[in-house]
SEZAMAR-330192 format. One line per 5 residues: number of its first residue (from 0); for each residue x, y, z of C-alpha. Coordinates in steps of 0.1 Angstrom, whole numbers, plus 2048, in hexadecimal, padded with zeros to 3 digits. Example, Ala and Ser with C-alpha at 12.3 -4.5 7.8 and 13.67 -1.06 7.14 Angstrom:
BEGIN
0> 87B,7D3,84E | 889,7F5,847
! end
This chain:
BEGIN
0> 8CC,816,740 | 8CB,80A,763 | 8C8,81F,77D | 8E5,822,797 | 8E0,811,7B9
5> 8E5,832,7CC | 8C8,840,7B7 | 8B1,824,7C0 | 8B9,824,7E4 | 8B5,84C,7E7
10> 893,84A,7D3 | 887,82C,7E8 | 890,83B,808 | 871,851,80E | 85B,832,80E
15> 869,826,82E | 859,83D,847 | 83A,83D,832 | 834,819,834 | 840,817,858
20> 823,830,862 | 807,821,84C | 809,7FE,856 | 802,803,87A | 7E6,81A,871
25> 7D3,7FE,860 | 7E0,7E2,879 | 7E1,7F5,89B | 7CB,812,89A | 7AC,800,898
30> 7B0,7E9,8B4 | 7BF,803,8C7 | 7A4,820,8C5 | 789,804,8C5 | 797,7F5,8E5
35> 7AB,80D,8F8 | 798,82B,8EE | 778,819,8EE | 76C,82A,8CB | 751,810,8C0
40> 759,7F5,8A2 | 73F,803,88C | 74C,827,891 | 76D,81E,889 | 764,80B,869
45> 74F,82A,85C | 76B,842,865 | 786,82B,84E | 76B,82A,834 | 763,850,835
50> 785,85C,830 | 78B,844,812 | 76B,852,801 | 77A,875,804 | 797,868,7EF
55> 782,866,7D1 | 787,88D,7D0 | 7A9,893,7E0 | 7BD,878,7CD | 7B4,880,7A8
60> 7B9,8A7,7B2 | 7DD,8A1,7BE | 7E4,88C,7A1 | 7D9,8A6,786 | 7E9,8C5,799
65> 80B,8B0,79A | 808,8A9,777 | 7FB,8CA,76C | 80D,8E3,780 | 835,8DF,782
70> 846,8F2,79C | 869,900,79C | 874,8E2,7AF | 865,8C7,797 | 841,8B9,794
75> 84A,89F,7AF | 861,8A9,7CA | 851,8C7,7D5 | 831,8B4,7E1 | 844,898,7F3
80> 859,8B2,807 | 839,8C7,80F | 824,8A5,81A | 83E,899,832 | 838,8B2,850
85> 811,8AE,84A | 816,888,84D | 82B,88C,86D | 810,8A0,87D | 7F5,887,877
90> 807,86A,881 | 810,87B,8A1 | 7EC,882,8A9 | 7E0,862,89D | 7FB,84C,8B1
95> 7FD,863,8CE | 7D8,86D,8D7 | 7D1,884,8F4 | 7BD,879,911 | 799,877,909
100> 79E,871,8E4 | 784,860,8D1 | 772,85D,8B0 | 775,881,8A5 | 79B,880,8AE
105> 79F,85E,89A | 78A,86C,87D | 79B,88F,879 | 7BE,883,87B | 7B8,864,866
110> 7A9,87D,84B | 7C9,894,84D | 7DF,875,84A | 7CD,867,82A | 7D0,88C,81C
115> 7F7,88D,822 | 7FC,86A,817 | 7EB,874,7F6 | 804,891,7F3 | 821,87C,7F7
120> 81A,85A,7E6 | 80A,867,7C6 | 828,87C,7BA | 841,864,7C9 | 832,843,7B5
125> 82F,85A,795 | 852,867,798 | 85E,840,79C | 84B,839,77A | 861,854,768
130> 881,848,773 | 883,830,758 | 871,827,738 | 880,7FF,739 | 865,7E4,740
135> 87D,7D1,759 | 88F,7F0,768 | 86E,7FD,771 | 86A,7DC,785 | 88C,7E1,794
140> 880,806,7A0 | 860,7FA,7B1 | 86F,7DC,7C0 | 889,7F1,7CF | 86E,809,7DC
145> 85A,7EC,7E9 | 878,7DD,7FA | 87D,7FD,80D | 85A,7FF,816 | 85B,7DC,826
150> 879,7E8,838 | 862,803,846 | 849,7EA,84E | 862,7D4,85B | 871,7F1,872
155> 84E,7F6,880 | 84B,7D2,88C | 871,7CE,897 | 872,7ED,8AF | 852,7E3,8C3
160> 860,7BD,8C1 | 881,7C7,8D1 | 86C,7DE,8ED | 856,7BE,8F4 | 875,7A6,8F5
165> 88C,7BA,909 | 876,7D2,91F | 856,7BF,91E | 843,7DC,911 | 825,7D1,8F9
170> 803,7D9,8ED | 7F3,7ED,8D2 | 7FA,810,8E3 | 81E,807,8E7 | 822,7FE,8C4
175> 813,820,8BA | 82A,832,8D0 | 849,821,8C6 | 841,822,89F | 833,844,8A0
180> 855,854,8B1 | 86A,840,899 | 858,84B,87B | 859,86E,885 | 87E,86E,888
185> 884,85A,867 | 86C,86D,852 | 87D,891,84D | 89F,87E,846 | 893,865,82C
190> 880,87F,81B | 89D,897,81B | 8B3,87F,807 | 898,873,7F0 | 88F,899,7E5
195> 8B3,8A2,7E3 | 8C9,885,7D6 | 8AF,87A,7B9 | 8AB,88F,799 | 88A,894,78A
200> 885,88D,763 | 880,8AD,752 | 876,89E,731 | 851,899,730 | 831,8A6,71F
205> 81D,8B9,73A | 7F9,8B1,73B | 7DF,8C9,72C | 7BF,8B2,72F | 7A6,8BD,747
210> 7A5,8A6,765 | 782,898,75F | 78B,891,739 | 7AB,883,745 | 79A,86A,75D
215> 783,860,73F | 7A1,85A,729 | 7AF,845,745 | 793,830,749 | 792,829,725
220> 7B4,815,728 | 7AA,7F2,72A | 7CB,7E5,737 | 7C9,7FF,753 | 7A4,7F5,75B
225> 7AE,7D2,75E | 7CF,7D8,774 | 7BD,7F0,78C | 79E,7D7,791 | 7B8,7BC,797
230> 7CB,7D4,7B1 | 7A9,7DF,7C3 | 79D,7BB,7C8 | 7BE,7AF,7D4 | 7C4,7CC,7E9
235> 7A2,7C8,7F8 | 7AC,7A5,801 | 7C9,7AF,813 | 7B9,7CB,824 | 7A0,7B4,834
240> 7B8,7A2,845 | 7CF,7BF,84E | 7B7,7CF,86D | 7AD,7A9,876 | 7CE,79E,87B
245> 7D3,7AB,89C | 7B0,79E,8A8 | 7B9,77E,89A | 7D8,77A,8AE | 7C8,789,8CE
250> 7AA,776,8D1 | 7AC,758,8BC | 7CF,74F,8C3 | 7D4,760,8E6 | 7F6,771,8DF
255> 7EE,797,8DB | 811,7A1,8E7 | 822,788,8D1 | 811,798,8B2 | 82E,7AD,8AB
260> 843,78E,8A6 | 82D,77F,88D | 82B,7A0,87A | 852,7A0,879 | 853,781,869
265> 838,789,84F | 84E,7A7,845 | 870,794,844 | 85F,77B,82B | 84F,798,818
270> 86F,7A8,815 | 87E,789,80A | 862,783,7EF | 867,7A4,7DE | 887,79F,7CB
275> 87A,77B,7C2 | 85B,78A,7B3 | 86D,7A4,79D | 885,789,792 | 866,770,788
280> 858,78E,775 | 876,791,75F | 874,76C,758 | 84C,767,752 | 83F,78A,752
285> 832,7A2,76A | 80E,798,767 | 816,773,768 | 82B,779,78A | 80F,78E,797
290> 7F5,76E,795 | 811,75B,7A5 | 810,771,7C4 | 7E9,76E,7C3 | 7EA,74A,7C3
295> 803,745,7DE | 7F1,75B,7F6 | 7CF,74F,7ED | 7D8,72D,7F4 | 7E9,731,813
300> 7D0,748,826 | 7B4,72E,82D | 7D0,71B,843 | 7CA,735,85E | 7A6,725,863
305> 7B8,706,874 | 7CA,71B,88E | 7BB,720,8B2 | 7C3,72A,8D4 | 7E7,726,8DC
310> 7F2,71F,8B8 | 807,73F,8B4 | 826,730,8A6 | 811,716,88E | 809,736,87D
315> 82E,73F,873 | 82F,729,853 | 80E,737,845 | 81A,75A,84F | 83B,755,83B
320> 828,749,81B | 811,766,81E | 82B,77F,824 | 840,772,807 | 822,775,7EF
325> 81B,798,7FB | 83D,7A0,7EE | 830,79E,7CA | 814,7B8,7D5 | 82F,7D1,7DD
330> 843,7D1,7BD | 830,7C5,79E | 810,7D9,79A | 823,7FA,79E | 83A,7EF,783
335> 81B,7E4,76B | 80E,808,772 | 82A,818,763 | 826,804,742 | 800,80E,742
340> 80A,834,744 | 821,82A,725 | 801,820,713 | 7EF,840,71E | 80C,855,712
345> 80C,847,6F1 | 7E8,84C,6EC | 7E5,871,6F8 | 808,87C,6F6 | 806,88A,71A
350> 81A,87E,739 | 7FF,879,755 | 810,861,76C | 805,874,78C | 7E1,870,780
355> 7E2,84B,77B | 7F5,847,79C | 7DB,85C,7AE | 7C0,843,7A0 | 7D7,826,7AD
360> 7DA,837,7CE | 7B4,83C,7D2 | 7AF,819,7C7 | 7C8,80F,7E1 | 7B8,825,7FD
365> 794,81B,7F3 | 79E,7F6,7F3 | 7AF,7F9,815 | 791,808,823 | 779,7F3,813
370> 78C,7D3,81E | 791,7E0,842 | 770,7ED,845 | 761,7CB,836 | 775,7BA,854
375> 76B,7D1,870 | 747,7D2,862 | 74A,7AC,863 | 752,7AB,886 | 738,7C3,88E
380> 71E,7AC,87C | 729,78C,890 | 726,7A0,8B0 | 74C,7A3,8B6 | 755,7C0,8CE
385> 777,7C0,8DA | 771,7DC,8F5 | 758,7C2,904 | 76A,7A1,905 | 74E,791,919
390> 737,792,8FA | 750,77D,8E6 | 742,75B,8DF | 750,73D,8CC | 73A,743,8AE
395> 748,76A,8AC | 76B,75A,8B0 | 765,743,892 | 756,760,87D | 778,774,885
400> 78B,753,878 | 775,751,859 | 77B,778,850 | 79E,775,856 | 7A8,754,846
405> 790,74C,82A | 77D,769,81E | 79C,77B,810 | 7A3,75E,7F8 | 785,764,7E2
410> 793,784,7DA | 7B5,779,7D2 | 7AA,75C,7BB | 794,778,7AB | 7B1,78C,7A2
415> 7C4,76D,792 | 7A7,76E,779 | 7A6,793,775 | 7CC,797,76B | 7D4,776,759
420> 7D3,784,736 | 7E0,7A5,73D | 7E9,7B2,71A | 809,7C8,721 | 825,7AE,71D
425> 84D,7B9,71F | 84A,7B5,6F7 | 82A,7CE,6F6 | 83B,7E5,70E | 85A,7E9,6F8
430> 845,7F1,6D9 | 835,80C,6EC | 858,818,6F7 | 862,818,6D3 | 844,82A,6C6
435> 846,845,6E1 | 86A,84B,6D9 | 861,84D,6B5 | 849,866,6BC | 860,87B,6D3
440> 87A,87A,6B7 | 860,886,69D | 854,8A3,6B5 | 879,8AF,6BC | 882,8AF,696
445> 862,8C3,68F | 86C,8DC,6A8
! end
């Protein structure tokens, strides 16, 4: 049965403040700390990479305990409520650094924010996978959550854009202050409605498999491996461009304060793209629609290479195309993950949704860190140091353009090849659900 619209709305609501905070962490925090707080580029890159390496341990741990040890308030909602104040504290410290803050401040609060995000996202996404067993309904759930996430990211652009337009307040520091304040207000409200207005499913087989054995079984799931590799490769591409976005607009186009306008257009087109990709997935299948989003963004991105100083508004059609394509990244892979979990449940008899999503969470964070670090390491290799603008040459500017415009396309096109013959189609997923339901009936009759 289709979920009610109000259930989708309240479930999706928690994603709004999370995405509102996390996008500036990737886009504005690196530039803010490397310019205004003078953290060297190589140190900032190492901090981001080190935090992600720690996720190798934290993400599977939280995935395992949320599957293994249900609380009186359910398997998922307790952890979401607990993580909210921790995330708020980390955002406050990272976005509002005290005088004299530097690399250690960035590293410590970046790490705590990563822990809080893990505690929030893993049970939250696992909960979404458990709300419905239907192939297309899962796309509807992840699509609704993705659209709310885009609204969060868009809100993170609109508030600073309004401050710039009406009050001439701009720059990375101002963006962090405005977005941080808004997120701190919205987070407790949104999480409260999500955890109090949406019921958790109570019919599930609790996992009894030890964590290491569970991970081995997970990685023997071939569709899971294909999906996670494609997800990681494409996420790496997106993450290469994210921290470079502001550097590109500032130093190549010469329009730093206007950057917030372009990001607003990106997320407006991203918002428009989500329902299209969800609709397309019902017509040609999730993995074929996913390939379409890779092709569109991969072919559009190299056009950034032709832009130069003063070409800010010529960037608009490319931004609209890439934003629209990225809408498919928000909705489709999470819906496909739920189908992969069905296959695992069919083979093992256990529901380990959170452990699966912990692996995806780690993969996303690793890709985000590797991609961001590749971009920042690339800038360091070509001698691009934003805190010393007098050292920036035409060659280093061309290197920035290449890293931002062309390098990610290699990853997007590779993702097309990886996911092209993905085996879990709608027909296969329906077969798996029938087999699972037959096993559940047999177990109930035996009991």
